[in-house]
N, C-alpha and C positions, 0 to 999 in steps of 0.2 A: 509309516510306522512311528517315526519320531513325533509326528503331529499327534497321533493317538496317545502315545505315552505322555506327551506334554499336557494334553487336555486332561488325562486321568490324574496326572500329578497336580495340576491346578485345582481340580475338584477335591482331591484329598487334602490339600493345604487349606482351601476355603472351609471345608467341613470341619477340620481340626481346630481352626481358629475361631469358629463361631460357637464353640461350647461355652456355657456359662457355669460359673462356680456357684454352688449353693452353700450358704453359711447357716449352720444349725446353731441356734443360740439356746442355752439351757433355760428351762422354765424357772424363773425366779420366785414364783408364787409359793406360799407356805400354808399348810393346813394344820390347824390346832384343834384338838378335841378336848372338851371339858365335860364332866358329869356334874349336874346340878341336883342336889338333894332337896326335898321339901323344906328341911330345916335351914337351908342356906339363904332363903329369902328374907329380906328385911323390909319393914314398912317405911315408906318415904316420910320425910319430915312434914310434908303437907297432907299426908294421909290419903292421897289419891291413887297410889300404886305401890306395888311391891317391887323390889329390885334385888338383883344379885350382882355383886362386883367380882369380876374375874381377873386374875392376874394375867397380863399379856405383855410381858417384858419384850416380846418380839416387835411390839409397836413402839418404835423409837420416835424422836422428834422429827427426823427427816421423813420417815415413813408416814407419820401423822399428817405431814404437810403435802406429800406427793403421792402416797399410796392410797389404796381403797380397801375397805373391809366388807366382806359378805358373811352374814351370820344365818345359819339354819338350825332348826331344832327338830328333835325326834324323841318320841315317847317310847322307850324300849319295853316297858312293862305292858303297854297297851297293844303294841304291834311287835312282838318278839321275833316273828319270822318274816316281817316285811319292813325293812329299814327304809322308811320314807321320811325324808327331811322336808320341812316347810321353811321357806326362806322368809326372814323377817324384813320389814314389818309384816305382821300377819295376825288375823283373828283366827284362833284355833280353839275349838271346843268351848266357845263363848268367852275366851280370854284374848284380849288384845296384847300382843307382844311387840316390843320395839327395842332399839338398842342405841347406845352412844359409846364413843370411845375417845380416848386421849392417850398420850404417851404412857405406856406401862399398864394400862387397864382398859377393860371393856365392861360396860354395865348393860344388863338385859332387864327390861321393865315388863311387868304384868299388871294389867288393870282391866276393868270392864270396858267394853267398846265405847260407852258413853263418856269415858275419861274422868269420871267422878268417883266411882266405887272401886276400892282396891280388891283384887282377886289374887289370892295366894295359891299357886300351883301345889297340888297335893301328890303329884307323881314325880318320879325321877325323870329328868330331862337330859338328853345328851345334846350338847351344842357343838356344832362344827363351825369353826371360824376360819375363813379363807382370807389370807392377806395377799392382795394383788399389788405387786410392785409396779411402779411406773417411773419413767424418767422425767426430769423437770424440763 
């Protein structure tokens, strides 16, 4: 009887000590939404594209160095019931969209896919900017 209790006790001790702890870390990513009106676009100085500069104070110097940015756009007037975002860079409706960013701002560019002719968007565009944090 003692032997059976000893074996059961050993099994319980081994089972309890083999548990692992799971650490759940919070998601440090941040999503920013911006609405771009047709009147917000500016012709670039070289005349090859239109751009819109968006305030993005969330992009600091450290984030600019270590983090990543994902930009997607959606035309709410064209697809009011179907919120489909297209990730940039992308050719959408005959317009080539791309973006750049630096601390404090993000610029979205629109031009013809050939890269020579500027194309000014004529519809409202919703932009979704996802800041993906990373450690150094």
